[in-house]
PQR file with spaces between the fields and no chain letter, atoms N, CA, C, O and H, PARSE charges and radii, in Angstrom:
ATOM       1  N    MET     1      62.656  -88.358   11.427 -0.4000 1.5000
ATOM       2  CA   MET     1      62.731  -87.218   10.627 -0.0000 2.0000
ATOM       3  C    MET     1      61.356  -86.710   10.402  0.5500 1.7000
ATOM       4  O    MET     1      60.713  -87.210    9.479 -0.5500 1.4000
ATOM       5  N    PRO     2      60.792  -85.721   11.177 -0.5600 1.5000
ATOM       6  CA   PRO     2      59.430  -85.221   11.068  0.2800 2.0000
ATOM       7  C    PRO     2      59.277  -84.313    9.865  0.5500 1.7000
ATOM       8  O    PRO     2      60.220  -83.737    9.322 -0.5500 1.4000
ATOM       9  N    PHE     3      58.025  -84.234    9.499 -0.4000 1.5000
ATOM      10  CA   PHE     3      57.673  -83.336    8.341 -0.0000 2.0000
ATOM      11  C    PHE     3      57.992  -81.886    8.748  0.5500 1.7000
ATOM      12  O    PHE     3      57.882  -81.523    9.919 -0.5500 1.4000
ATOM      13  H    PHE     3      57.258  -84.701    9.939  0.4000 1.0000
ATOM      14  N    GLU     4      58.378  -81.084    7.782 -0.4000 1.5000
ATOM      15  CA   GLU     4      58.425  -79.657    7.895 -0.0000 2.0000
ATOM      16  C    GLU     4      57.001  -79.128    7.618  0.5500 1.7000
ATOM      17  O    GLU     4      56.166  -79.822    7.038 -0.5500 1.4000
ATOM      18  H    GLU     4      58.467  -81.378    6.831  0.4000 1.0000
ATOM      19  N    PHE     5      56.764  -77.926    8.035 -0.4000 1.5000
ATOM      20  CA   PHE     5      55.428  -77.383    7.913 -0.0000 2.0000
ATOM      21  C    PHE     5      54.905  -77.388    6.463  0.5500 1.7000
ATOM      22  O    PHE     5      53.754  -77.777    6.262 -0.5500 1.4000
ATOM      23  H    PHE     5      57.443  -77.362    8.507  0.4000 1.0000
ATOM      24  N    HIS     6      55.702  -76.969    5.416 -0.4000 1.5000
ATOM      25  CA   HIS     6      55.220  -76.905    4.094 -0.0000 2.0000
ATOM      26  C    HIS     6      55.032  -78.262    3.554  0.5500 1.7000
ATOM      27  O    HIS     6      54.200  -78.432    2.662 -0.5500 1.4000
ATOM      28  H    HIS     6      56.637  -76.654    5.579  0.4000 1.0000
ATOM      29  N    GLN     7      55.746  -79.269    4.024 -0.4000 1.5000
ATOM      30  CA   GLN     7      55.459  -80.614    3.624 -0.0000 2.0000
ATOM      31  C    GLN     7      54.144  -81.123    4.232  0.5500 1.7000
ATOM      32  O    GLN     7      53.405  -81.845    3.563 -0.5500 1.4000
ATOM      33  H    GLN     7      56.422  -79.131    4.748  0.4000 1.0000
ATOM      34  N    TYR     8      53.850  -80.775    5.443 -0.4000 1.5000
ATOM      35  CA   TYR     8      52.597  -81.147    6.019 -0.0000 2.0000
ATOM      36  C    TYR     8      51.438  -80.533    5.227  0.5500 1.7000
ATOM      37  O    TYR     8      50.480  -81.240    4.916 -0.5500 1.4000
ATOM      38  H    TYR     8      54.450  -80.189    5.987  0.4000 1.0000
ATOM      39  N    LEU     9      51.498  -79.211    4.886 -0.4000 1.5000
ATOM      40  CA   LEU     9      50.450  -78.667    4.095 -0.0000 2.0000
ATOM      41  C    LEU     9      50.336  -79.283    2.732  0.5500 1.7000
ATOM      42  O    LEU     9      49.227  -79.478    2.235 -0.5500 1.4000
ATOM      43  H    LEU     9      52.276  -78.636    5.140  0.4000 1.0000
ATOM      44  N    GLY    10      51.504  -79.609    2.080 -0.4000 1.5000
ATOM      45  CA   GLY    10      51.400  -80.327    0.880 -0.0000 2.0000
ATOM      46  C    GLY    10      50.674  -81.671    0.985  0.5500 1.7000
ATOM      47  O    GLY    10      49.879  -82.020    0.112 -0.5500 1.4000
ATOM      48  H    GLY    10      52.405  -79.451    2.484  0.4000 1.0000
ATOM      49  N    PHE    11      50.954  -82.436    2.072 -0.4000 1.5000
ATOM      50  CA   PHE    11      50.302  -83.670    2.225 -0.0000 2.0000
ATOM      51  C    PHE    11      48.762  -83.546    2.482  0.5500 1.7000
ATOM      52  O    PHE    11      47.965  -84.344    1.988 -0.5500 1.4000
ATOM      53  H    PHE    11      51.600  -82.153    2.781  0.4000 1.0000
ATOM      54  N    ILE    12      48.402  -82.541    3.251 -0.4000 1.5000
ATOM      55  CA   ILE    12      47.005  -82.218    3.537 -0.0000 2.0000
ATOM      56  C    ILE    12      46.224  -81.896    2.210  0.5500 1.7000
ATOM      57  O    ILE    12      45.112  -82.369    1.978 -0.5500 1.4000
ATOM      58  H    ILE    12      49.050  -81.893    3.652  0.4000 1.0000
ATOM      59  N    ALA    13      46.903  -81.047    1.353 -0.4000 1.5000
ATOM      60  CA   ALA    13      46.297  -80.616    0.087 -0.0000 2.0000
ATOM      61  C    ALA    13      46.181  -81.899   -0.805  0.5500 1.7000
ATOM      62  O    ALA    13      45.170  -82.106   -1.476 -0.5500 1.4000
ATOM      63  H    ALA    13      47.807  -80.663    1.541  0.4000 1.0000
ATOM      64  N    PHE    14      47.187  -82.700   -0.790 -0.4000 1.5000
ATOM      65  CA   PHE    14      47.165  -83.946   -1.667 -0.0000 2.0000
ATOM      66  C    PHE    14      46.032  -84.830   -1.146  0.5500 1.7000
ATOM      67  O    PHE    14      45.250  -85.339   -1.949 -0.5500 1.4000
ATOM      68  H    PHE    14      48.008  -82.531   -0.245  0.4000 1.0000
ATOM      69  N    ALA    15      45.915  -85.034    0.184 -0.4000 1.5000
ATOM      70  CA   ALA    15      44.921  -85.870    0.750 -0.0000 2.0000
ATOM      71  C    ALA    15      43.474  -85.346    0.440  0.5500 1.7000
ATOM      72  O    ALA    15      42.566  -86.119    0.135 -0.5500 1.4000
ATOM      73  H    ALA    15      46.551  -84.620    0.837  0.4000 1.0000
ATOM      74  N    VAL    16      43.323  -84.058    0.531 -0.4000 1.5000
ATOM      75  CA   VAL    16      42.012  -83.488    0.307 -0.0000 2.0000
ATOM      76  C    VAL    16      41.612  -83.634   -1.182  0.5500 1.7000
ATOM      77  O    VAL    16      40.473  -83.989   -1.485 -0.5500 1.4000
ATOM      78  H    VAL    16      44.060  -83.430    0.779  0.4000 1.0000
ATOM      79  N    VAL    17      42.518  -83.369   -2.069 -0.4000 1.5000
ATOM      80  CA   VAL    17      42.247  -83.539   -3.520 -0.0000 2.0000
ATOM      81  C    VAL    17      41.997  -84.999   -3.878  0.5500 1.7000
ATOM      82  O    VAL    17      41.089  -85.308   -4.650 -0.5500 1.4000
ATOM      83  H    VAL    17      43.443  -83.080   -1.823  0.4000 1.0000
ATOM      84  N    GLY    18      42.802  -85.894   -3.318 -0.4000 1.5000
ATOM      85  CA   GLY    18      42.601  -87.373   -3.564 -0.0000 2.0000
ATOM      86  C    GLY    18      41.276  -87.812   -3.109  0.5500 1.7000
ATOM      87  O    GLY    18      40.603  -88.564   -3.814 -0.5500 1.4000
ATOM      88  H    GLY    18      43.540  -85.644   -2.691  0.4000 1.0000
ATOM      89  N    LEU    19      40.827  -87.349   -1.871 -0.4000 1.5000
ATOM      90  CA   LEU    19      39.523  -87.793   -1.299 -0.0000 2.0000
ATOM      91  C    LEU    19      38.355  -87.267   -2.117  0.5500 1.7000
ATOM      92  O    LEU    19      37.345  -87.946   -2.299 -0.5500 1.4000
ATOM      93  H    LEU    19      41.373  -86.738   -1.298  0.4000 1.0000
ATOM      94  N    MET    20      38.522  -85.992   -2.624 -0.4000 1.5000
ATOM      95  CA   MET    20      37.482  -85.413   -3.386 -0.0000 2.0000
ATOM      96  C    MET    20      37.323  -86.166   -4.672  0.5500 1.7000
ATOM      97  O    MET    20      36.194  -86.375   -5.117 -0.5500 1.4000
ATOM      98  H    MET    20      39.342  -85.440   -2.475  0.4000 1.0000
ATOM      99  N    GLY    21      38.446  -86.600   -5.315 -0.4000 1.5000
ATOM     100  CA   GLY    21      38.392  -87.418   -6.500 -0.0000 2.0000
ATOM     101  C    GLY    21      37.743  -88.816   -6.218  0.5500 1.7000
ATOM     102  O    GLY    21      36.940  -89.304   -7.013 -0.5500 1.4000
ATOM     103  H    GLY    21      39.363  -86.430   -4.954  0.4000 1.0000
ATOM     104  N    PHE    22      38.100  -89.417   -5.107 -0.4000 1.5000
ATOM     105  CA   PHE    22      37.531  -90.648   -4.714 -0.0000 2.0000
ATOM     106  C    PHE    22      36.008  -90.598   -4.578  0.5500 1.7000
ATOM     107  O    PHE    22      35.292  -91.417   -5.155 -0.5500 1.4000
ATOM     108  H    PHE    22      38.752  -89.020   -4.461  0.4000 1.0000
ATOM     109  N    TRP    23      35.522  -89.612   -3.797 -0.4000 1.5000
ATOM     110  CA   TRP    23      34.096  -89.502   -3.610 -0.0000 2.0000
ATOM     111  C    TRP    23      33.347  -89.129   -4.909  0.5500 1.7000
ATOM     112  O    TRP    23      32.194  -89.515   -5.102 -0.5500 1.4000
ATOM     113  H    TRP    23      36.103  -88.946   -3.328  0.4000 1.0000
ATOM     114  N    LEU    24      34.023  -88.372   -5.792 -0.4000 1.5000
ATOM     115  CA   LEU    24      33.380  -88.104   -7.063 -0.0000 2.0000
ATOM     116  C    LEU    24      33.235  -89.337   -7.886  0.5500 1.7000
ATOM     117  O    LEU    24      32.221  -89.526   -8.557 -0.5500 1.4000
ATOM     118  H    LEU    24      34.959  -88.059   -5.635  0.4000 1.0000
ATOM     119  N    MET    25      34.229  -90.182   -7.849 -0.4000 1.5000
ATOM     120  CA   MET    25      34.064  -91.459   -8.596 -0.0000 2.0000
ATOM     121  C    MET    25      33.040  -92.345   -7.999  0.5500 1.7000
ATOM     122  O    MET    25      32.308  -93.024   -8.719 -0.5500 1.4000
ATOM     123  H    MET    25      35.053  -90.028   -7.303  0.4000 1.0000
ATOM     124  N    VAL    26      32.963  -92.363   -6.690 -0.4000 1.5000
ATOM     125  CA   VAL    26      31.862  -93.127   -6.002 -0.0000 2.0000
ATOM     126  C    VAL    26      30.436  -92.593   -6.406  0.5500 1.7000
ATOM     127  O    VAL    26      29.488  -93.352   -6.609 -0.5500 1.4000
ATOM     128  H    VAL    26      33.559  -91.811   -6.106  0.4000 1.0000
ATOM     129  N    PHE    27      30.371  -91.292   -6.499 -0.4000 1.5000
ATOM     130  CA   PHE    27      29.143  -90.677   -6.981 -0.0000 2.0000
ATOM     131  C    PHE    27      28.788  -91.140   -8.417  0.5500 1.7000
ATOM     132  O    PHE    27      27.686  -91.605   -8.706 -0.5500 1.4000
ATOM     133  H    PHE    27      31.141  -90.676   -6.334  0.4000 1.0000
ATOM     134  N    LEU    28      29.779  -90.981   -9.269 -0.4000 1.5000
ATOM     135  CA   LEU    28      29.558  -91.206  -10.750 -0.0000 2.0000
ATOM     136  C    LEU    28      29.290  -92.712  -10.930  0.5500 1.7000
ATOM     137  O    LEU    28      28.466  -93.045  -11.782 -0.5500 1.4000
ATOM     138  H    LEU    28      30.674  -90.603   -9.035  0.4000 1.0000
ATOM     139  N    LEU    29      29.898  -93.615  -10.220 -0.4000 1.5000
ATOM     140  CA   LEU    29      29.733  -95.023  -10.479 -0.0000 2.0000
ATOM     141  C    LEU    29      28.512  -95.636   -9.717  0.5500 1.7000
ATOM     142  O    LEU    29      28.081  -96.747  -10.028 -0.5500 1.4000
ATOM     143  H    LEU    29      30.567  -93.344   -9.528  0.4000 1.0000
ATOM     144  N    ALA    30      28.005  -94.945   -8.789 -0.4000 1.5000
ATOM     145  CA   ALA    30      26.891  -95.552   -8.000 -0.0000 2.0000
ATOM     146  C    ALA    30      25.570  -94.809   -8.171  0.5500 1.7000
ATOM     147  O    ALA    30      24.522  -95.437   -8.327 -0.5500 1.4000
ATOM     148  H    ALA    30      28.354  -94.043   -8.536  0.4000 1.0000
ATOM     149  N    ILE    31      25.611  -93.446   -8.141 -0.4000 1.5000
ATOM     150  CA   ILE    31      24.347  -92.684   -8.105 -0.0000 2.0000
ATOM     151  C    ILE    31      23.942  -92.415   -9.521  0.5500 1.7000
ATOM     152  O    ILE    31      22.775  -92.556   -9.884 -0.5500 1.4000
ATOM     153  H    ILE    31      26.462  -92.936   -8.014  0.4000 1.0000
ATOM     154  N    LEU    32      24.908  -92.025  -10.327 -0.4000 1.5000
ATOM     155  CA   LEU    32      24.529  -91.532  -11.739 -0.0000 2.0000
ATOM     156  C    LEU    32      23.928  -92.701  -12.599  0.5500 1.7000
ATOM     157  O    LEU    32      23.001  -92.397  -13.349 -0.5500 1.4000
ATOM     158  H    LEU    32      25.857  -91.910  -10.032  0.4000 1.0000
ATOM     159  N    PRO    33      24.325  -93.912  -12.574 -0.5600 1.5000
ATOM     160  CA   PRO    33      23.673  -95.016  -13.327  0.2800 2.0000
ATOM     161  C    PRO    33      22.267  -95.171  -12.899  0.5500 1.7000
ATOM     162  O    PRO    33      21.382  -95.350  -13.736 -0.5500 1.4000
ATOM     163  N    TYR    34      22.019  -95.110  -11.610 -0.4000 1.5000
ATOM     164  CA   TYR    34      20.759  -95.272  -11.028 -0.0000 2.0000
ATOM     165  C    TYR    34      19.762  -94.183  -11.545  0.5500 1.7000
ATOM     166  O    TYR    34      18.610  -94.460  -11.881 -0.5500 1.4000
ATOM     167  H    TYR    34      22.738  -94.966  -10.930  0.4000 1.0000
ATOM     168  N    TRP    35      20.273  -92.970  -11.583 -0.4000 1.5000
ATOM     169  CA   TRP    35      19.499  -91.803  -12.074 -0.0000 2.0000
ATOM     170  C    TRP    35      19.182  -91.993  -13.579  0.5500 1.7000
ATOM     171  O    TRP    35      18.036  -91.819  -13.995 -0.5500 1.4000
ATOM     172  H    TRP    35      21.208  -92.745  -11.310  0.4000 1.0000
ATOM     173  N    VAL    36      20.200  -92.348  -14.387 -0.4000 1.5000
ATOM     174  CA   VAL    36      19.987  -92.518  -15.810 -0.0000 2.0000
ATOM     175  C    VAL    36      19.027  -93.733  -16.091  0.5500 1.7000
ATOM     176  O    VAL    36      18.144  -93.642  -16.944 -0.5500 1.4000
ATOM     177  H    VAL    36      21.130  -92.490  -14.049  0.4000 1.0000
ATOM     178  N    GLY    37      19.213  -94.800  -15.397 -0.4000 1.5000
ATOM     179  CA   GLY    37      18.291  -95.923  -15.548 -0.0000 2.0000
ATOM     180  C    GLY    37      16.834  -95.577  -15.147  0.5500 1.7000
ATOM     181  O    GLY    37      15.910  -96.072  -15.792 -0.5500 1.4000
ATOM     182  H    GLY    37      19.931  -94.874  -14.704  0.4000 1.0000
ATOM     183  N    GLY    38      16.610  -94.797  -14.169 -0.4000 1.5000
ATOM     184  CA   GLY    38      15.339  -94.382  -13.827 -0.0000 2.0000
ATOM     185  C    GLY    38      14.669  -93.419  -14.894  0.5500 1.7000
ATOM     186  O    GLY    38      13.465  -93.459  -15.149 -0.5500 1.4000
ATOM     187  H    GLY    38      17.361  -94.394  -13.644  0.4000 1.0000
ATOM     188  N    ASN    39      15.521  -92.594  -15.460 -0.4000 1.5000
ATOM     189  CA   ASN    39      14.981  -91.732  -16.488 -0.0000 2.0000
ATOM     190  C    ASN    39      14.638  -92.576  -17.745  0.5500 1.7000
ATOM     191  O    ASN    39      13.607  -92.341  -18.374 -0.5500 1.4000
ATOM     192  H    ASN    39      16.499  -92.561  -15.252  0.4000 1.0000
ATOM     193  N    ILE    40      15.462  -93.515  -18.096 -0.4000 1.5000
ATOM     194  CA   ILE    40      15.141  -94.436  -19.229 -0.0000 2.0000
ATOM     195  C    ILE    40      13.856  -95.111  -19.017  0.5500 1.7000
ATOM     196  O    ILE    40      13.005  -95.145  -19.906 -0.5500 1.4000
ATOM     197  H    ILE    40      16.300  -93.705  -17.585  0.4000 1.0000
ATOM     198  N    LYS    41      13.674  -95.696  -17.768 -0.4000 1.5000
ATOM     199  CA   LYS    41      12.490  -96.478  -17.481 -0.0000 2.0000
ATOM     200  C    LYS    41      11.203  -95.559  -17.537  0.5500 1.7000
ATOM     201  O    LYS    41      10.150  -96.004  -17.993 -0.5500 1.4000
ATOM     202  H    LYS    41      14.365  -95.669  -17.045  0.4000 1.0000
ATOM     203  N    GLU    42      11.309  -94.330  -17.084 -0.4000 1.5000
ATOM     204  CA   GLU    42      10.238  -93.483  -17.134 -0.0000 2.0000
ATOM     205  C    GLU    42       9.901  -93.052  -18.528  0.5500 1.7000
ATOM     206  O    GLU    42       8.728  -92.871  -18.852 -0.5500 1.4000
ATOM     207  H    GLU    42      12.165  -93.969  -16.714  0.4000 1.0000
ATOM     208  N    MET    43      10.959  -92.871  -19.417 -0.4000 1.5000
ATOM     209  CA   MET    43      10.704  -92.538  -20.829 -0.0000 2.0000
ATOM     210  C    MET    43      10.002  -93.696  -21.551  0.5500 1.7000
ATOM     211  O    MET    43       9.113  -93.467  -22.371 -0.5500 1.4000
ATOM     212  H    MET    43      11.913  -93.018  -19.154  0.4000 1.0000
ATOM     213  N    LEU    44      10.388  -94.902  -21.256 -0.4000 1.5000
ATOM     214  CA   LEU    44       9.802  -96.080  -21.856 -0.0000 2.0000
ATOM     215  C    LEU    44       8.298  -96.258  -21.409  0.5500 1.7000
ATOM     216  O    LEU    44       7.446  -96.634  -22.214 -0.5500 1.4000
ATOM     217  H    LEU    44      11.110  -95.088  -20.590  0.4000 1.0000
ATOM     218  N    ASP    45       8.013  -95.977  -20.108 -0.4000 1.5000
ATOM     219  CA   ASP    45       6.679  -96.030  -19.584 -0.0000 2.0000
ATOM     220  C    ASP    45       5.798  -94.997  -20.273  0.5500 1.7000
ATOM     221  O    ASP    45       4.654  -95.283  -20.625 -0.5500 1.4000
ATOM     222  H    ASP    45       8.705  -95.672  -19.454  0.4000 1.0000
ATOM     223  N    GLU    46       6.345  -93.779  -20.467 -0.4000 1.5000
ATOM     224  CA   GLU    46       5.580  -92.725  -21.119 -0.0000 2.0000
ATOM     225  C    GLU    46       5.262  -93.127  -22.630  0.5500 1.7000
ATOM     226  O    GLU    46       4.160  -92.908  -23.132 -0.5500 1.4000
ATOM     227  H    GLU    46       7.275  -93.547  -20.181  0.4000 1.0000
ATOM     228  N    ARG    47       6.272  -93.707  -23.286 -0.4000 1.5000
ATOM     229  CA   ARG    47       5.973  -94.168  -24.671 -0.0000 2.0000
ATOM     230  C    ARG    47       4.873  -95.196  -24.660  0.5500 1.7000
ATOM     231  O    ARG    47       3.961  -95.153  -25.487 -0.5500 1.4000
ATOM     232  H    ARG    47       7.167  -93.885  -22.879  0.4000 1.0000
ATOM     233  N    LYS    48       4.962  -96.186  -23.658 -0.4000 1.5000
ATOM     234  CA   LYS    48       3.920  -97.214  -23.620 -0.0000 2.0000
ATOM     235  C    LYS    48       2.612  -96.696  -23.335  0.5500 1.7000
ATOM     236  O    LYS    48       1.641  -97.199  -23.900 -0.5500 1.4000
ATOM     237  H    LYS    48       5.702  -96.220  -22.987  0.4000 1.0000
ATOM     238  N    ALA    49       2.460  -95.664  -22.450 -0.4000 1.5000
ATOM     239  CA   ALA    49       1.196  -95.052  -22.117 -0.0000 2.0000
ATOM     240  C    ALA    49       0.653  -94.265  -23.352  0.5500 1.7000
ATOM     241  O    ALA    49      -0.552  -94.260  -23.600 -0.5500 1.4000
ATOM     242  H    ALA    49       3.249  -95.255  -21.990  0.4000 1.0000
ATOM     243  N    ALA    50       1.554  -93.608  -24.115 -0.4000 1.5000
ATOM     244  CA   ALA    50       1.119  -92.856  -25.312 -0.0000 2.0000
ATOM     245  C    ALA    50       0.633  -93.808  -26.369  0.5500 1.7000
ATOM     246  O    ALA    50      -0.315  -93.483  -27.083 -0.5500 1.4000
ATOM     247  H    ALA    50       2.533  -93.612  -23.914  0.4000 1.0000
ATOM     248  N    LYS    51       1.214  -94.926  -26.498 -0.4000 1.5000
ATOM     249  CA   LYS    51       0.809  -95.973  -27.478 -0.0000 2.0000
ATOM     250  C    LYS    51      -0.477  -96.552  -27.096  0.5500 1.7000
ATOM     251  O    LYS    51      -1.307  -96.784  -27.975 -0.5500 1.4000
ATOM     252  H    LYS    51       1.984  -95.190  -25.917  0.4000 1.0000
ATOM     253  N    LYS    52      -0.734  -96.820  -25.808 -0.4000 1.5000
ATOM     254  CA   LYS    52      -1.951  -97.338  -25.336 -0.0000 2.0000
ATOM     255  C    LYS    52      -3.114  -96.356  -25.522  0.5500 1.7000
ATOM     256  O    LYS    52      -4.235  -96.748  -25.848 -0.5500 1.4000
ATOM     257  H    LYS    52      -0.060  -96.631  -25.094  0.4000 1.0000
ATOM     258  N    GLN    53      -2.814  -95.067  -25.304 -0.4000 1.5000
ATOM     259  CA   GLN    53      -3.772  -93.988  -25.471 -0.0000 2.0000
ATOM     260  C    GLN    53      -4.167  -93.912  -26.932  0.5500 1.7000
ATOM     261  O    GLN    53      -5.336  -93.725  -27.270 -0.5500 1.4000
ATOM     262  H    GLN    53      -1.904  -94.749  -25.039  0.4000 1.0000
ATOM     263  N    GLU    54      -3.133  -94.066  -27.824 -0.4000 1.5000
ATOM     264  CA   GLU    54      -3.474  -93.912  -29.250 -0.0000 2.0000
ATOM     265  C    GLU    54      -4.229  -95.086  -29.776  0.5500 1.7000
ATOM     266  O    GLU    54      -5.002  -94.940  -30.722 -0.5500 1.4000
ATOM     267  H    GLU    54      -2.183  -94.218  -27.549  0.4000 1.0000
ATOM     268  N    GLU    55      -4.033  -96.288  -29.185 -0.4000 1.5000
ATOM     269  CA   GLU    55      -4.862  -97.495  -29.562 -0.0000 2.0000
ATOM     270  C    GLU    55      -6.296  -97.337  -29.102  0.5500 1.7000
ATOM     271  O    GLU    55      -7.242  -97.783  -29.752 -0.5500 1.4000
ATOM     272  H    GLU    55      -3.405  -96.407  -28.416  0.4000 1.0000
ATOM     273  N    GLU    56      -6.426  -96.670  -27.930 -0.4000 1.5000
ATOM     274  CA   GLU    56      -7.799  -96.576  -27.397 -0.0000 2.0000
ATOM     275  C    GLU    56      -8.656  -95.608  -28.216  0.5500 1.7000
ATOM     276  O    GLU    56      -9.856  -95.816  -28.393 -0.5500 1.4000
ATOM     277  H    GLU    56      -5.658  -96.308  -27.402  0.4000 1.0000
ATOM     278  N    THR    57      -8.017  -94.549  -28.710 -0.4000 1.5000
ATOM     279  CA   THR    57      -8.698  -93.538  -29.538 -0.0000 2.0000
ATOM     280  C    THR    57      -8.910  -93.925  -30.980  0.5500 1.7000
ATOM     281  O    THR    57      -9.755  -93.361  -31.675 -0.5500 1.4000
ATOM     282  H    THR    57      -7.042  -94.379  -28.567  0.4000 1.0000
ATOM     283  N    ALA    58      -8.128  -94.899  -31.424 -0.4000 1.5000
ATOM     284  CA   ALA    58      -8.349  -95.333  -32.798 -0.0000 2.0000
ATOM     285  C    ALA    58      -9.418  -96.334  -32.942  0.5500 1.7000
ATOM     286  O    ALA    58      -9.700  -96.781  -34.054 -0.5500 1.4000
ATOM     287  H    ALA    58      -7.441  -95.357  -30.859  0.4000 1.0000
């Protein structure tokens, strides 16, 4: 019992939406934490440098 044309288009649309959701989750779970962690590290390094600069001038 082969698919009819509209069923085939529905399956393709479902597959495309599902794959877009899958890759979005991969992005959010892999790349985003790395980016946020890097920003936090840079913020802490800037605070440390500002504190060191303040101690040198005092």
